[in-house]
C-alpha distance (Angstrom), angle and dihedral (degrees) to the residues before:
residue distance angle dihedral
M1 . . .
S2 3.81 . .
E3 3.83 90.5 .
L4 3.81 90.6 51.6
L5 3.87 89.2 50.3
K6 3.80 91.9 48.5
N7 3.78 92.1 49.9
T8 3.80 91.3 47.1
I9 3.85 95.4 50.7
G10 3.83 94.8 35.2
H11 3.81 95.8 -160.1
Q12 3.72 129.2 90.8
F13 3.84 98.3 -141.9
G14 3.85 91.1 43.2
Y15 3.76 90.3 53.3
H16 3.85 94.4 51.0
A17 3.82 90.6 42.4
V18 3.79 90.1 56.3
I19 3.83 91.5 47.3
A20 3.80 90.6 47.6
T21 3.77 90.6 51.2
L22 3.82 91.7 49.0
I23 3.89 88.2 48.0
F24 3.82 90.5 50.8
I25 3.78 94.4 47.6
G26 3.85 91.8 44.1
V27 3.87 96.3 50.4
V28 3.84 93.0 44.8
F29 3.83 89.5 48.0
A30 3.78 90.8 48.6
G31 3.87 89.3 51.8
W32 3.84 89.1 50.1
V33 3.77 90.9 50.2
L34 3.79 91.7 48.1
R35 3.79 90.8 50.3
R36 3.84 93.0 48.3
F37 3.77 90.2 48.4
L38 3.84 92.4 52.3
E39 3.80 91.2 46.1
T40 3.79 93.2 53.1
A41 3.82 115.9 20.9
G42 3.77 91.8 20.0
R43 3.74 93.2 57.5
K44 3.79 91.2 47.7
L45 3.81 91.5 53.2
I46 3.75 92.9 46.4
A47 3.86 92.0 50.0
R48 3.75 88.2 66.0
T49 3.79 94.5 61.9
H50 3.75 124.8 85.6
S51 3.77 95.3 -137.0
T52 3.84 123.9 87.2
L53 3.79 92.6 -156.7
D54 3.70 94.6 87.4
N55 3.78 91.0 53.5
V56 3.77 90.6 53.7
L57 3.80 92.9 46.8
L58 3.80 90.8 49.2
E59 3.79 93.5 51.1
I60 3.81 89.6 49.7
S61 3.83 93.4 48.6
L62 3.82 102.6 42.8
P63 3.88 98.9 70.8
R64 3.82 91.4 48.4
I65 3.81 100.1 50.4
K66 3.86 90.8 77.3
W67 3.84 92.7 55.3
L68 3.78 93.9 43.7
S69 3.73 91.7 52.1
I70 3.82 92.4 47.6
V71 3.85 91.3 51.6
V72 3.85 92.8 46.8
A73 3.83 90.1 45.8
A74 3.79 91.4 51.2
Y75 3.86 92.9 48.4
L76 3.82 93.5 49.2
S77 3.80 89.3 46.9
V78 3.87 91.8 53.0
E79 3.76 90.2 47.3
E80 3.82 89.5 54.8
I81 3.86 94.5 46.7
A82 3.81 90.9 48.4
Q83 3.86 88.0 63.7
S84 3.81 89.1 66.7
F85 3.79 94.6 63.6
P86 3.79 122.4 73.0
A87 3.80 118.6 -125.8
S88 3.83 89.4 -112.5
D89 3.83 91.0 69.9
A90 3.79 91.1 82.2
N91 3.81 98.7 172.0
V92 3.83 95.3 53.9
V93 3.77 91.6 42.0
Q94 3.77 92.0 50.5
T95 3.83 90.6 48.5
L96 3.76 91.9 50.6
N97 3.82 90.1 48.3
Y98 3.84 90.0 53.8
L99 3.80 90.3 48.2
R100 3.84 91.0 50.4
A101 3.76 89.8 49.4
I102 3.84 92.7 49.5
L103 3.85 90.9 49.4
S104 3.80 89.1 48.4
V105 3.80 90.9 53.0
L106 3.88 89.0 49.0
F107 3.70 90.8 51.5
I108 3.79 92.1 48.0
L109 3.82 90.6 48.3
A110 3.80 92.2 50.1
A111 3.77 92.3 46.3
T112 3.75 93.1 46.1
I113 3.90 91.2 51.7
L114 3.79 90.3 47.8
A115 3.80 92.7 46.9
S116 3.81 91.4 47.0
R117 3.78 92.3 52.0
L118 3.78 94.2 46.6
I119 3.79 95.0 47.7
S120 3.85 93.3 45.8
A121 3.80 89.6 51.0
S122 3.81 92.3 47.4
I123 3.82 92.6 50.1
K124 3.79 92.5 48.8
Y125 3.82 91.6 49.1
L126 3.84 93.3 48.8
V127 3.83 93.4 48.5
E128 3.80 91.1 47.7
A129 3.88 91.1 47.9
Q130 3.82 89.4 50.5
A131 3.83 89.8 49.9
K132 3.81 90.8 51.5
R133 3.78 93.7 49.5
T134 3.89 91.0 50.1
N135 3.83 93.8 41.1
S136 3.79 90.0 -123.5
K137 3.80 137.3 125.4
T138 3.85 120.8 -84.0
N139 3.78 109.2 -97.8
E140 3.78 100.0 -130.0
A141 3.76 91.6 178.6
L142 3.81 91.4 57.6
V143 3.84 90.8 48.8
L144 3.84 90.2 51.8
L145 3.77 94.8 46.9
L146 3.81 96.4 47.0
S147 3.81 89.5 44.4
R148 3.78 91.8 52.9
L149 3.82 94.4 45.4
T150 3.83 93.3 50.0
N151 3.86 92.3 43.0
S152 3.75 89.5 50.0
L153 3.74 91.1 52.8
I154 3.84 92.4 46.6
V155 3.86 90.9 50.8
V156 3.85 91.0 50.5
I157 3.77 93.1 50.3
A158 3.85 90.2 45.4
L159 3.83 91.3 49.5
I160 3.84 92.2 50.4
M161 3.85 90.2 49.5
A162 3.79 91.7 47.4
L163 3.79 92.4 50.2
G164 3.81 88.9 49.1
T165 3.79 91.5 59.8
F166 3.80 89.7 57.5
G167 3.83 91.2 52.4
V168 3.77 97.3 -106.2
N169 3.80 114.1 154.8
V170 3.79 99.8 -110.7
S171 3.90 94.5 -178.6
S172 3.76 92.8 63.3
L173 3.76 89.8 44.9
L174 3.82 89.8 53.4
V175 3.79 90.5 51.6
F176 3.75 91.4 50.4
L177 3.76 92.3 48.7
G178 3.76 90.3 49.1
G179 3.76 93.7 53.7
S180 3.81 91.2 43.4
S181 3.82 92.0 51.2
V182 3.86 89.6 54.8
A183 3.87 91.1 51.4
I184 3.74 91.4 46.3
A185 3.80 92.9 48.7
L186 3.78 92.7 52.5
A187 3.83 91.9 47.5
A188 3.82 94.1 48.2
Q189 3.80 102.9 39.8
D190 3.78 94.2 135.2
T191 3.81 94.4 48.9
L192 3.79 91.4 46.9
S193 3.83 92.0 49.4
N194 3.78 89.0 51.1
M195 3.83 92.0 49.0
I196 3.85 90.7 48.6
A197 3.81 89.5 47.5
G198 3.81 90.2 49.8
F199 3.75 89.9 51.5
V200 3.81 91.4 50.3
I201 3.83 91.0 47.6
M202 3.81 89.5 53.0
I203 3.87 91.5 50.0
D204 3.73 99.0 39.5
R205 3.83 94.1 37.3
P206 3.87 102.6 -156.0
F207 3.83 82.8 166.2
R208 3.74 136.3 4.2
V209 3.81 136.7 -154.3
G210 3.76 107.3 -71.3
D211 3.79 95.7 27.9
R212 3.86 121.6 127.1
I213 3.79 110.8 -131.5
R214 3.83 138.5 175.7
L215 3.76 119.5 -135.6
P216 3.76 123.6 -145.0
S217 3.81 87.6 -108.8
G218 3.78 88.2 63.0
E219 3.86 96.3 -107.5
I220 3.79 113.8 140.5
G221 3.82 122.7 -160.8
D222 3.77 148.4 130.3
V223 3.75 122.7 -86.0
V224 3.75 109.8 -118.5
E225 3.77 102.4 168.9
I226 3.75 140.0 11.8
G227 3.78 108.2 -159.8
L228 3.78 134.2 177.5
R229 3.78 92.9 -99.6
S230 3.78 107.6 23.8
T231 3.84 143.7 6.9
K232 3.79 119.2 -125.5
I233 3.79 120.5 -143.9
L234 3.79 125.5 -172.5
D235 3.85 111.4 -146.0
F236 3.87 128.6 -157.6
D237 3.77 91.1 -89.8
N238 3.75 90.2 60.6
N239 3.80 90.3 -110.8
L240 3.77 121.7 141.0
V241 3.84 112.8 -125.2
I242 3.73 111.6 -160.2
N243 3.79 116.2 -159.9
P244 3.84 127.7 -177.0
N245 3.81 110.7 -117.3
A246 3.77 92.5 -130.2
E247 3.78 91.0 58.8
L248 3.81 93.0 48.1
L249 3.81 92.5 49.8
K250 3.87 90.7 56.4
T251 3.75 98.5 45.4
K252 3.81 135.1 73.6
I253 3.84 113.2 -104.4
V254 3.71 127.2 -172.4
N255 3.81 111.7 -141.9
Y256 3.84 111.9 -157.4
S257 3.84 91.6 -174.2
Y258 3.79 101.6 54.3
P259 3.00 132.8 118.4
E260 3.84 85.6 -0.2
N261 3.78 140.9 -13.3
H262 3.81 94.7 -109.3
I263 3.78 113.0 115.1
R264 3.86 137.1 175.1
V265 3.74 122.2 -98.4
L266 3.79 113.7 -148.0
V267 3.84 126.1 -171.5
D268 3.79 119.8 178.2
V269 3.81 117.7 -156.0
S270 3.78 130.5 177.5
V271 3.81 125.8 -152.9
A272 3.82 131.1 -171.3
Y273 3.77 122.8 -101.8
G274 3.71 109.5 -92.4
T275 3.80 95.3 39.6
D276 3.80 119.4 134.3
L277 3.80 96.9 -108.3
E278 3.80 93.8 -165.2
R279 3.79 91.2 55.2
A280 3.86 93.3 46.1
K281 3.80 91.0 49.0
S282 3.79 93.4 48.4
I283 3.76 91.3 51.7
I284 3.79 91.1 50.9
A285 3.85 92.6 45.3
E286 3.82 93.3 48.7
L287 3.82 90.9 51.9
A288 3.78 90.3 49.0
Q289 3.85 93.0 49.5
R290 3.85 90.7 50.6
H291 3.85 93.9 49.0
P292 3.87 108.8 106.4
E293 3.88 94.0 -146.5
L294 3.86 97.7 53.0
L295 3.79 115.5 88.1
K296 3.83 119.8 -119.4
D297 3.78 90.4 -143.1
P298 2.91 116.3 79.1
K299 3.86 90.1 31.1
P300 3.81 117.2 -125.4
E301 3.75 113.2 -107.3
V302 3.80 137.6 -166.4
F303 3.76 121.4 -141.1
T304 3.80 136.5 -173.4
T305 3.74 101.6 -126.8
S306 3.83 102.1 177.8
L307 3.80 147.9 -15.4
G308 3.83 103.7 -121.2
D309 3.76 130.4 -166.5
T310 3.77 94.7 -94.8
A311 3.85 105.6 12.4
I312 3.76 146.9 22.7
H313 3.83 109.5 -110.0
L314 3.80 119.8 -138.9
Q315 3.72 127.3 -174.8
L316 3.85 129.4 -159.4
V317 3.84 113.1 -149.1
G318 3.78 119.5 -167.0
R319 3.77 141.1 138.7
T320 3.76 137.2 -119.2
D321 3.80 128.2 -163.6
D322 3.76 96.9 -124.0
F323 3.75 131.6 39.5
R324 3.80 90.6 -142.3
K325 3.88 87.8 68.3
R326 3.79 96.9 53.3
F327 3.83 100.9 89.2
R328 3.86 95.1 44.8
T329 3.80 92.0 45.2
E330 3.87 93.0 50.0
T331 3.81 89.8 48.2
E332 3.81 94.7 51.4
L333 3.76 92.5 46.0
R334 3.88 92.0 51.0
E335 3.81 88.9 51.9
Q336 3.81 94.5 46.4
I337 3.85 92.1 46.9
Y338 3.76 90.8 50.9
A339 3.82 93.6 49.8
A340 3.86 91.4 45.5
F341 3.82 92.0 49.6
Q342 3.81 91.4 50.9
R343 3.84 89.5 52.1
A344 3.85 91.0 48.4
N345 3.84 94.7 44.7
I346 3.74 91.3 -118.7
E347 3.79 109.7 155.7
I348 3.82 122.3 -133.6
P349 3.88 97.2 -160.0
F350 3.75 128.5 -139.4
P351 3.78 117.7 -125.5
Q352 3.81 106.3 -94.2
H353 3.82 136.2 172.2
V354 3.79 127.5 -153.2
V355 3.80 114.0 -137.6
R356 3.79 121.3 -162.5
V357 3.78 118.6 -161.7
V358 3.76 114.7 -156.2
N359 3.82 112.7 -157.7
P360 3.78 115.0 -140.0
P361 3.86 118.6 -118.9
Y362 3.74 116.0 -77.2
D363 3.70 95.8 -123.4
A364 3.76 93.3 46.3
K365 3.73 112.3 131.8
P366 3.79 122.0 -140.1
């Protein structure tokens, strides 16, 4: 067949040009057929699965199949045309080599973008699926970190492949990058330790964005961002507390939001000796049961915690469904208890001390 075509055309360049044109049309047509198949039969097959990941990957891949097929078709066509020129024609051969290199870079670029989008979508889906299985919030910081790491790796691989198409000695470049990475790692130990700690925090999840935590220094605030180097916490004064991740990973942190937002409400009250304790405790319990922010289950209870020097100490113990309501609820209950005790003539005593003065004997000599 090829000999017949050669004899019919009668020219070496014309023969290869026709073959290159047929290759270009065939590859582009094959890409079109593949895209049509995925849009029709592929969607039907995907619809039978329970996962939504394949739908997302299909939507990302479809628009890029056409461009990939065009680049591949152009590269194969140039390869075919190059066979019609002898090696002695240096200018044309060099031009075709540059054209092949440019098409290779375009293919690598298109494949890199496609791989980056597919991997980012897969990471986001897997993290969200894990969050659903554990009934927790999606860790957006972890999604961002993993996406950046994988995209950086893909870009490095693509850059090495692209340099290889232009004849750059990649092995020496890899040796240089390896030596440089060791020097950079030694010079940036603290930064790297914070980055590794941030990655561990995102995986282990001792706290998440939106959680209220207490630091060993006593500061309490809400986590607003978990970054690669540090974690940012907004305290009650609306100040941003920035903590290195490595320090947070080594310290003990109290998380008020995990495993749930429920938190205890504690109100301490003192009454004078001689007070009817049952009456005082019933007043406190009744106010607690009527308060809208206190949960009915478990039921609020009042305990006698200690017999002090000047007063009997009582404590109301209840629960609210959100740690953000604790301070306001405790404040309202203190005010209501104070007003109720005044109406009931129950005394909240002041601290007092009894001092006894013993006079020396009258006949005592100095």
